[in-house]
N, C-alpha and C positions, 0 to 999 in steps of 0.2 A: 954574388950580385952586387955587394957593396963596392967592389973594386972596378966596376965598369961592366955594363951589360953587353957590350959589343966586342969584347976583346978576343973571344975564342973564335976558332976558324969555323966550327960547326954552326950553321945558321938555321934559324926557324923563321920563315917569312910569312907575311900575310898575303892573301889573295888580292887584296885591294891595293893598288898602287896609284899615287896621285901625280899627275903631270902638272907642269906650269900652266896657269890659266889666266886669261885676260878677263877679270871680273868687272863687269860694267852695270849689272842689274842686281837688285836685291834677291831675285830668284836664283841667280848664279852664285851669290854669296851663300845662300842656304843650301844649295846643292853641294858646294865645296865643304861646308860644315858637315853635311851628312856623310860625305866621303871620308872625312877625318874620323867620324864615329866608327864607320865600318873598318877603318884601318886600326884604330886604337883598341877596339874590343878584343881581338885575338892576341894583340901584343900583351895586354894585361894577363890573359890566361897563361901565356908562355912564361911571363915573369913569375907569376904565382907558382907555377910548376917548375921553376928554376931552369927553364930553357933559355938559351941565348936568342936574342932578337936579331934578325937580319938587318944589315946596313941599308937595304932597300927601303925598309920602313922609315928609317931616319931621313933618307933622301926624299921620300914622299912627304914627310912632315915639313922638310925644308922647302919643298916646292909649294906646299900649301901656305907656308909663312910668307914666302916671296910674293906669291899671288895676292896676298892681302896687303902687303907692304907697298905694292906698286899700284894699288887702286888710286884713281885720279884724286888729287888734292886741289881744291879751289884756291887760287892765289889770293883772293880777297878775304875769305873767311878762315883759311888754313884747315878746313875740314874736308874729309873724304866725302865724295859724292857718288851716289848710285842712283840709277833710274828705277822708278817704280814700274812704269810702263810707258811706251811712247816717249814723250819729252819730259814727263814729270820726274823730278829728282828729289832726293832726300839726303840730308847730311847724316853720316853714320860715324859713330865713335867705335872703333874696333880695338880698343885697349884690351878688353878681355880676350878676344880671339887671338890677337897677336902675342900678348904676354904669356898666355897658357901654352901656346905652341912653342915659344922660346923655352919655357920651363921644361916641357916634355923632351925637347931635343937635348937640352943640357943633361937632364936626368938619364936619358938613354946613352949618351956619349960618355959621361964621366962617372956614373954610378951614384949610389944613394948618399954616401958620406959627403962627397964633394957637392952634391946637389943641396944638401942641408946647409953647407957653408955658403952656397950661392944664395939661398933664401935669406940667410942672416945678413948679407950685404945690403939688402933692400928694406929690411924690416927693423926699425929701431927697437932695441931691447929684446931682440929675438931670443937669445940664449937664456936670458933671465926668466922670461915667460915659459920657455920650453922646459928648463930645468925644474922650475917650481911645479909645473903641471905633472911632469914625470915623477917627481919625488912625492907628490900628493897622491897620485893614483897607482903607483907601482905596487905589484903584488896582488892587485884586485882582479877577480874574475867576475864579471857582471852577469846577472841573470838577464837583464834587458839593457839595451843601448837604444835610447829613443832620441832621435835627432831631427831637426829641421835640415833643409838642404841649402838654399840660396842665402848667402851671407853668413852661413854657419860652417858647413863642411865644403861649400863651393863658393868661390869668389863671385861677386855680382857681375852680371853681363847686361849690356844695354838692350838686348833683345833675347827673350827666353829661348826662341828657336835656335839661337846661335850658342847657347850655353852648354855645349857638349862637354861632358866631364873629361878632364885631362887624365893621362895615363898615371902620372905620379899620384894624383888624388885617389884614383881607384885602387892602386896597389896598397897605399897606406890604409884606406878604409876597409878593403877586403881582408887584409891580414888581421886587422883588429877584430872584424866581425867573426872571422874563423877561429881566432885563438883566444879572444878575451871576452866573449859574451855568447849567451845562448839564443837570445832573441834580438837581433839587430833590426830596428824598425826606423824607417825614414818617413816622417810625416810632413808633407808639404801642402801649401795652399794651391799649388798648380794642379791641373788635371792629372789623371793617372796615365792617360795615353791619348793619342790622336788630337792635339799634340800635347804631350805631357812628359812627366818625369821618366817614363819608360823609353821615350824617344831620345833623351839626352844622356842617359846613364850607360856606362860601359862595364859595370861590375859583373863578374861571372854569374851565371844563372844559379838560382837556389841559394844565394848568399844573403840577400836582404829581403825583408818584407817591405814593399813599397806601398805607401798610402798617399792618395791624392785627395784634393778637395777637402783639406783639413781632416782627413780620416773618414770621410763619408764613403769612400771606396778604397779597397786595397787588394793587393795580390799576395798570396801567402807563399811559403817555401815550395809548395807543390804546384805553383802557378795557377791556383784556383782563385777566381775573382769573387769578391764579397761587396755588397752595397747596403748602406744604411737605408731602411725603409722610408719612403716618402708617401704622404697621403696623395690620393688620386687628384684631389682638387688642387693641391699645391704643385703637383707635377704639371698640370695643365697651365697653371699661371707662369711657371718658370719657362715652359716651352714657348708661351706667348711672349714673354720677356726677351728670350733669345732671338725670336723672329724679328721683334721690333728693333733690337740692337743691331742685328745684321743689316736691316734696311737703313737704319740711321748712319751706319758706317759706310754706306754706299753714296751718301750725299757728298757733294764736292767739298763742302766746308769741313767735313769731318773725316774724310777717307784717310787722311794722314795718320790718324790714330790706330789704323790697322797695322802700322809698320814701325811703331816705337815700343820699347819696353816689353811688357807682357802682351801687348796687342789685345785682341779679344780672345778670352779663354772661357769656353763653355764647359764648366765643371759639373760634377754631380751635386745638385743642390746649391750651386753658387755660380754666379757669372762675374767675371773680372774683365775690366777694360782699362787700358792704360790712358791716362790723360797727360802724362809727362814721362820722361826717362831720366836716367842718372846723369845724362849729359845736358839736360835742360834744352833740348832741341826745339821745344814748342814754346812760343811766347806766352808769358804768364796770363795775359788777358784771354788768349785763345783757349788755354787750358781751363781757366775758370769758367768760360762760357760753355765749354763742353761738359764740365761737371754739372752745371745748372740744367743743361739740356737732358742729360741722363737722369737727373733727379725728377724732371718733369715727366719723362717717360714712365718711370717707376710709379709716380703718383697717379698717373692715368690708369695704370694696371691695378694698383693696390691703393686706392684712395684712403682706406682706413689705417694703413701702415701696419697691419697685423701679420702680413705674410712675408714682407721683405724688410731688411734693414740695410742701410747703406753705410759702408765704412770707407772713408777717404783717407788714404795713406799719404796723399800729396803726389804720389806717382800713379797709383792705381785706384780705381773706383771698384770696390768690392760690393756686389749686391748679393746678400746672403739670405737664403730661405730660413725662416725661423722654425724652431721646434717648440714643443710644449714643455712648460715647467722649468723655471729657473730656481736656483737655490735660495734666492731672496723672497720667494713666494709669488713672484709675478707670473702670469699665465703663459707668457711666451719668452723665448730667448734666442739669441743668435747661436747657430751651431759653431762651436769653436774646437780647437785642437784637443781640449780636454775631453769633450764629448767623443771625438774621434778616437782618442786613446782608449777610452772605456769600451767603445764598440769593438775595436781591434782586439784588445786583450780578452774580452768576453768570447769573441768568435774563435780565438786561438786556444781558449781553455787554459790560459796562463794561471798558475796557482801561486799563492804566497811563497816566497823563497827567502832563505836566510842570506842569499847572496845579495850584494848591492845592486842598485839600478843607477845608470848614468843617463842624464838628460842634458841635451845640448840645444841651444837656440840663439837667436840674435836680436829679436824685436819683441815688443809687447804682445804680439799675437802668439808668441810661444809661451807666455806666462800661464795661460789656462792649462797647457800641457804639463808644465812643471807642477802646478797646483794639484792636478789630478794624480800625477805620479806620487807626490808626497802623501796624498790621501789614500792611495791604493797600496803603496809599498812601504816597508819598514825602514829600509836603509837607502836613502836617495842622495846621490851626488850630482852636482850640476856644473857645467862649464858653459858660460855664455860668451859669445863673440860680440863685444860692444865697447864703445868709448862713452856711452851715455851714462852719466853719473846717477841719474834718477833710476834707470833700469838696473844698474849695478846694485843699488841699495835695495830695490824691490826683490831681486833674485836672492840676495843674502838674507833678507827677512823671511822669505818663503822657505829657503833651503840653506841652513847654516853651513852645510858641507858643500860649499860652492866657491868658485873663483871665476874671474873673467880674463879674457885675452882680447887684444884689439883687432886681430886679423885671422881669417879662416886658415891660412897656411900655418899659423902657430898651432892651432888646434889639431890640424892634420898631422903635423910633425910629432906632436905629443902622442897621438893615437898610434902613429906608425912606429915610434920607438917603443911604446908600451907593448906592442904586439911581438916584438923581438925578444922581450925579456922572459926568462924562465920563472 
């Protein structure tokens, strides 16, 4: 596999083949991305089983790449434009979609060793970070691998619906999950499904425990769904909130927020709506006005502020249903990834283990998950993907056995290499 995945004559092909397409609408973009997911998923299975991947798969990925690269670019702004419907247009940054297809094509054509060299060309200090990570974690078999997705094990994408997991990413993670840990758990703020992490992941079935909505909902190895209980009164309130948000996003002034970043995500016990994306395609004053409008809707539904908390990340507005009892004695608190981790481990019946636990994240929202892990498990190690000095210091204070890396591909390479060691 390391010397090239396509060199043998015997071929194993996918049923999904992608033709060249003239992409003019956002709907067509999402359809193409769905096709790349259908193509990539069986390719990962073949690689994990050490089968050779057919060249037709690579040609399909090249067709998808060319279809994206030829989307119309506005001469004045230099941005690619897609229609929403009719004559309405939106600027789209396709950096993630294009770059990850380029990486997958290179990975399949040249093999893993050359692919890692390829990554090193674009990431400053790549080998220094990778060698340090491998040296620090080598020889360990983890009882649990608890990780965030976006920004941690997956590069950020301008639109969640487009953030289909790449082949190389899945191979590295799947190998690590299968060979270096007992309970691989992905905890994300995104929904679990429709549309959520299950719709953008291509890892083989029964490999990961996927948890959405910060762990309020998860699917186990046996594909059984579990949900954190919500009071009937609060369930009615969040249902009303979601109805109001859907109506708000139909208004002419606000409909553009349906098509950027996270868009509207109706999670279990939480609702997220984007007010900006990583490309800053929305004017600051429009973004700020939308934030105030959302806050006013929440105040109308929950005037006492006891049922919802609003967390503004600058990109997303997260409206979080509170739960009873905080550690500082206050009667209510936001549901965080620490609560999610406690719920998941309790449902799975995980017992204390002498083996270490590895926790990975990239933002302050992952800190409660790390704190809970340190509280629950004896030997915790952490890797955070960040260049934020304040967050680096906080991670180190909570978990002395920790280090940070600046990019998700560095973490992925560390995990991928560790999975090959005896």
